[in-house]
C-alpha positions as CSV (number, residue, x, y, z in Angstrom):
1,M,87.4,100.0,87.7
2,I,88.6,100.5,91.4
3,P,85.5,102.4,93.0
4,D,86.7,105.1,95.6
5,W,84.9,102.9,98.6
6,D,87.9,100.5,98.0
7,V,90.8,102.8,97.8
8,N,93.4,102.9,100.7
9,S,96.1,105.6,99.4
10,V,96.0,109.1,98.6
11,F,98.5,111.0,96.4
12,L,98.8,114.9,97.0
13,A,100.7,117.5,95.5
14,N,103.5,118.8,97.4
15,L,102.6,122.2,96.6
16,L,99.6,121.6,98.8
17,Q,101.6,121.9,101.8
18,V,103.0,125.7,100.5
19,C,99.7,127.0,99.3
20,H,97.2,125.6,102.0
21,A,99.5,124.6,104.7
22,E,96.6,124.3,107.5
23,L,94.4,122.6,105.3
24,F,97.4,120.0,104.4
25,T,98.5,119.5,108.0
26,E,94.6,118.6,109.0
27,L,94.0,116.3,105.9
28,I,97.4,114.5,106.6
29,Y,96.4,113.8,110.1
30,I,92.7,112.6,109.4
31,L,94.0,110.4,106.7
32,K,97.1,108.7,109.0
33,T,94.4,108.7,112.0
34,H,92.3,106.4,109.9
35,E,95.0,104.6,108.6
36,V,94.9,105.9,104.9
37,K,98.3,105.9,103.3
38,V,99.6,109.2,102.0
39,R,102.3,110.0,99.3
40,L,103.4,113.1,98.0
41,L,103.8,114.1,94.1
42,H,107.0,116.3,93.3
43,N,107.5,118.3,90.3
44,V,104.0,119.0,89.4
45,K,102.7,122.4,88.4
46,D,99.5,123.0,90.8
47,I,97.5,121.3,93.4
48,W,94.7,119.4,91.5
49,S,96.2,116.0,91.3
50,R,93.0,114.2,90.7
51,D,93.1,115.7,87.0
52,Y,96.6,115.2,86.2
53,C,97.4,112.0,87.5
54,P,96.6,108.4,86.2
55,I,93.2,106.7,86.7
56,Q,93.5,103.1,88.3
57,I,91.6,100.4,86.2
58,S,92.6,97.5,88.4
59,L,94.9,96.5,90.8
60,G,98.5,97.0,89.4
61,E,97.0,98.7,86.3
62,W,96.7,102.4,85.5
63,L,95.6,104.8,82.6
64,Q,97.1,108.2,81.7
65,F,95.0,110.3,79.5
66,R,96.2,113.5,77.7
67,Y,95.8,116.5,80.1
68,E,95.6,119.5,78.1
69,P,92.4,121.2,79.6
70,D,91.0,124.4,77.8
71,Y,90.8,126.5,81.1
72,L,94.7,126.2,81.3
73,K,95.2,127.5,77.7
74,N,96.4,130.7,78.7
75,Y,98.4,129.4,81.6
76,P,100.8,126.4,80.3
77,E,102.8,127.1,83.4
78,L,100.1,125.6,85.4
79,R,99.6,122.2,83.4
80,T,101.5,119.1,84.6
81,D,102.6,117.0,81.8
82,R,102.2,113.2,81.5
83,Q,105.7,112.4,82.9
84,V,103.8,112.6,86.2
85,A,103.1,108.9,85.7
86,D,106.7,108.4,86.0
87,Q,106.0,108.6,90.0
88,F,103.7,105.7,89.6
89,R,106.0,103.4,87.6
90,K,106.9,101.1,90.6
91,L,103.1,100.3,91.4
92,G,101.9,98.5,88.1
93,K,101.8,98.9,84.2
94,C,100.4,102.3,83.0
95,H,98.7,102.3,79.7
96,H,98.7,106.1,77.7
97,S,95.7,107.6,75.9
98,T,95.8,110.4,73.4
99,I,92.2,111.2,74.5
100,N,92.1,114.5,76.3
101,I,90.2,114.2,79.6
102,D,90.7,115.6,83.3
103,G,90.5,112.8,86.2
104,G,88.1,114.9,87.8
105,N,85.7,114.4,84.7
106,V,85.5,110.7,85.5
107,V,83.3,109.3,88.2
108,A,83.1,105.6,88.5
109,S,81.8,102.8,90.1
110,R,83.3,99.0,89.3
111,N,81.4,98.7,86.6
112,K,79.9,102.2,85.5
113,A,81.6,105.6,84.6
114,I,79.9,108.9,84.3
115,L,81.6,111.6,82.4
116,T,80.3,115.2,81.2
117,D,79.8,116.1,77.3
118,K,82.8,118.3,77.7
119,I,84.7,115.3,76.4
120,Y,83.3,116.1,73.0
121,R,84.7,119.5,72.9
122,E,88.0,118.3,74.3
123,N,88.3,115.5,71.5
124,P,86.8,117.1,68.4
125,S,88.6,114.9,65.8
126,W,86.8,112.0,67.0
127,D,83.4,110.6,66.0
128,R,81.3,110.6,69.1
129,P,80.0,107.0,69.2
130,V,83.9,105.7,68.6
131,L,85.0,108.1,71.5
132,R,82.4,106.5,73.8
133,D,83.3,102.8,72.6
134,E,87.0,103.7,73.2
135,L,86.8,105.1,76.5
136,R,84.4,102.1,77.5
137,N,87.3,99.6,76.7
138,L,90.0,101.8,78.1
139,L,88.1,102.2,81.5
140,Q,87.0,98.5,81.2
141,V,83.3,99.3,82.3
142,D,80.2,98.0,81.0
143,Q,78.2,101.3,80.9
144,L,79.6,104.8,80.1
145,I,77.1,107.5,81.2
146,I,77.4,110.9,79.5
147,I,75.7,113.7,81.2
148,P,75.5,117.3,80.1
149,K,78.2,119.6,82.1
150,E,77.0,122.5,84.2
151,P,76.0,125.2,81.7
152,Y,77.8,127.9,83.9
153,D,80.8,125.9,84.6
154,P,83.9,126.2,82.4
155,V,85.9,123.3,84.1
156,G,83.1,120.7,83.3
157,H,84.1,118.1,85.7
158,A,81.5,115.3,86.6
159,D,82.8,115.1,90.0
160,A,81.4,118.4,90.6
161,I,77.9,117.0,89.8
162,V,77.5,113.6,90.7
163,R,79.1,110.8,93.1
164,F,78.5,107.0,93.2
165,I,77.6,105.8,96.7
166,S,77.2,102.3,95.7
167,E,76.9,100.3,92.2
168,D,73.4,101.4,91.3
169,T,73.1,104.6,93.5
170,V,74.3,108.1,93.0
171,L,74.5,111.3,94.8
172,L,73.4,114.4,92.7
173,N,73.6,118.0,93.6
174,N,70.0,119.4,94.8
175,Y,69.5,121.9,91.6
176,A,66.1,122.9,92.6
177,E,67.0,126.4,93.6
178,I,69.9,127.0,91.1
179,D,69.0,125.4,87.7
180,P,65.9,122.8,88.2
181,L,65.6,122.3,84.4
182,Y,69.3,121.2,84.3
183,G,68.8,118.9,87.4
184,N,66.0,117.2,86.1
185,R,67.9,116.6,82.8
186,V,70.7,114.9,84.5
187,A,68.5,113.0,86.7
188,N,66.4,111.5,83.9
189,I,69.6,110.2,82.1
190,L,71.0,108.7,85.2
191,H,67.6,107.1,85.7
192,R,67.4,105.8,82.1
193,H,70.8,104.2,82.8
194,G,69.4,102.3,85.9
195,L,70.7,104.5,88.4
196,K,69.0,105.6,91.7
197,T,69.4,109.3,92.8
198,E,69.8,110.8,96.2
199,L,70.0,114.5,96.3
200,L,72.6,116.5,98.3
201,P,72.4,120.2,99.4
202,Y,74.3,122.4,97.1
203,F,74.5,126.2,96.9
204,I,76.7,128.6,94.6
205,E,79.0,131.5,95.8
206,Q,79.0,134.2,93.1
207,Q,82.6,134.7,92.5
208,S,85.6,133.3,90.5
209,V,89.3,133.7,90.2
210,N,91.0,133.6,86.5
211,G,87.5,132.7,85.4
212,I,87.2,129.5,87.4
213,P,84.1,129.8,89.6
214,S,84.0,129.3,93.5
215,A,83.6,125.6,94.4
216,L,82.0,126.8,97.9
217,G,78.7,124.9,98.5
218,L,79.8,122.0,96.4
219,Y,79.7,119.0,99.1
220,A,79.7,116.4,96.4
221,N,83.3,117.0,95.8
222,F,84.1,114.9,99.0
223,L,87.0,112.4,99.3
224,R,86.1,108.8,100.0
225,T,88.3,106.0,100.9
226,S,87.8,102.5,102.3
227,K,88.6,104.0,105.9
228,V,87.1,107.4,106.2
229,I,85.0,110.0,104.3
230,I,86.1,113.5,104.5
231,V,83.5,116.0,103.4
232,P,84.2,119.8,102.9
233,A,82.7,122.3,105.5
234,F,82.2,125.6,104.5
235,G,80.8,127.5,107.7
236,T,77.1,127.5,107.1
237,E,74.4,125.4,108.3
238,S,74.2,123.1,105.6
239,D,77.5,121.6,106.8
240,Q,75.9,119.5,109.5
241,I,72.8,118.7,107.1
242,V,75.2,117.3,104.8
243,L,77.1,115.4,107.3
244,N,73.7,113.8,108.7
245,R,72.4,113.0,105.3
246,L,75.8,111.2,104.3
247,I,75.9,109.3,107.5
248,S,72.4,108.0,106.8
249,L,73.3,106.7,103.6
250,I,76.8,105.4,104.1
251,N,77.3,103.9,107.4
252,D,80.3,101.4,107.0
253,V,83.3,104.1,107.5
254,P,83.6,107.3,109.7
255,I,82.7,110.5,108.2
256,V,84.3,113.8,109.4
257,L,84.1,117.4,108.3
258,L,87.0,119.5,107.1
259,D,87.1,123.3,106.7
260,C,87.6,123.8,102.9
261,K,86.5,127.4,102.6
262,Q,89.9,128.9,101.3
263,L,90.6,126.0,99.1
264,A,87.2,126.0,97.4
265,R,87.6,129.6,96.4
266,E,90.2,128.6,94.2
267,G,87.7,126.3,92.2
268,G,88.0,122.7,93.6
269,I,87.6,121.0,96.9
270,L,89.0,117.4,98.3
271,N,88.3,115.1,95.6
272,C,90.2,117.6,93.2
273,I,93.3,117.5,95.2
274,C,93.4,113.9,96.1
275,A,94.5,111.1,93.6
276,S,93.2,108.0,95.6
277,Y,94.1,104.4,94.8
278,L,94.2,100.8,96.0
279,L,97.9,99.8,96.7
């Protein structure tokens, strides 16, 4: 797959400039200042482009999963259909899969992909080993790693839990004060697959919108490109701690903070709104 540290382009829903005008302007400015290409997606139903856009497998090769998340079952007006892939037609070949997966539940390096076990609930007609083999082949990875979703998160995306920072090292939310048993369980699975883990500060804001919990406190949902890393800021003392932590771990590109308080309270942050690719 194309790891996020190789990408040079970001696709954003045009709705973002309406729903979050200030954030949109600041995000565009940071990306363009660091020479990251920006394109807008039209005729989409919400701002979470990561989830309904195709996943890039290799240069010029894309994969579009079926997008029917259970958390949008009662909100069909918010579900972007697979025709969004038409906006990528000139960029290469796009394969289509009937497997139901959100893009935010695929966290990948070049040869490994991490997904939560929500894929089983979303695809009940598949035998689990067959589903894993099919995903490994579709994503063209050597290792497919399944971790449990957060027990209190109805969305169940892997990019709310873990992020690769290199081929053999991942960032993991620090669950010590929130759910240490869950944190240890995820860490043990990652270690069994030969991955090293680095902990990132994490806290939870106890509120939700339409049943989707606030993502405020979720620093792991940063946007990474080959030119710049943009980290969500929430106006707490943890902002600078996280920034310093990431600078100590990733020192090959600039790392900047961007205020994401309002966006986070809708249940997602930077990685969620940015479909990123190598073009």
